[in-house]
N, C-alpha and C positions, 0 to 999 in steps of 0.2 A: 416645433418638434425637436427633441433632443437626439443627438447622434446615437446614444445608447438605445433609445427606444426604436429608432429606425433600424439599426443593426439587428436588434432582436427580432424584428419583424421578418427579416430574411433568415436569421439563424434558426428560427423555429419551424421554418418551412421544410417539408419532407425532402426537397431537393437542395438543401443547404450545403451539400458537398460542393456546389458550384460557386460558393462565395469566398471572398477574401477573409483572412484571419482578422480578429478584432483589432490587433495591433496595427495591421496594414490599413484598415479602415480609418483609424485615428491619424496615421501618418498622412494618408491622402487628404483627409479633411483639413488637417492643420496646414499642409502645404498649399492647398487652394486658398485657404483663408489668409495666409500670410504672403502670398506672391501674386503677381499680376497675371492671373489666369482668367481667361475669358472664354475661349473655345476649347473643347475637349473631344478627343476621338478615343472611344472606348472599344477596343478590339477584343472580340470574344466576350461579349457582354454577359454571358451566363444568364442568371435569373434577375439581373438588374441591380445588384447591390452596389457595385462601384459607381454606376451612373447615378443612383439615388443619393449616395454619399456626396458625390461631387455636386449634384444639384442643391442639396441642403447647404453645403459650404458656400456656394455662390449666393444662394438666397439669404443666408445669415450675414454674409459680407455686404449685401446690398448691391451687388453687381449683376448686370445683365450678362448673359452669355448663351452659349449653345453647346449641347452635348449630343454627339452622334454616337450611338451605341450599335455596334455591328455584331450580329450573332449568326452562326451558320445553322443552328438547330431549331427546328420549329417548336419543339417542346419548351426549350429555354426562352425563346422569343415570346411565346404565349404567356408563360409564367411571369416574365418581366413586365409585360404590358398589364397584367392583372395585379401584380404585387406592388409595383412602385406607386406610392401614394399620388393621387391625382394632382395635388398642388406642386409636386416635384416634377411631374411629367410635362409641365408647361414649357420647359426648355430642353427636354430630351426628345430626340427623334430616334426611334428604334428602326433598325434596318435588318431585314432577314435576307441574307445573301449566302446561298449555298456555295460550298467550296468547289472551285474548278481548278483543274490542273492544266497548266500551260507549258508547252514544251516547244522549243525551237531547235531545229536540227543543227544550227551553228553554235549552240551553247552547250 
């Protein structure tokens, strides 16, 4: 799969407002392909575009790795699980973790 094709899959989705800009997708993809990246933590995973781009880069690089994508919203979590191509989900673990506020009296 080509990066452009993958990106367009997300860009055409009605919730595409949750994805990175094309230039940033290319920067992330190139960074992963040219650096010793193995494990990735994706905070605020949105509809899964960044995790999918990272997975594609690792796949094309021929490296094994793991991507943990954390999202707080059920809607985005469900879309990501449905939208990220199955072959790219092999190394992505999606986490749905609602936001909680922690406050300590001494802070």
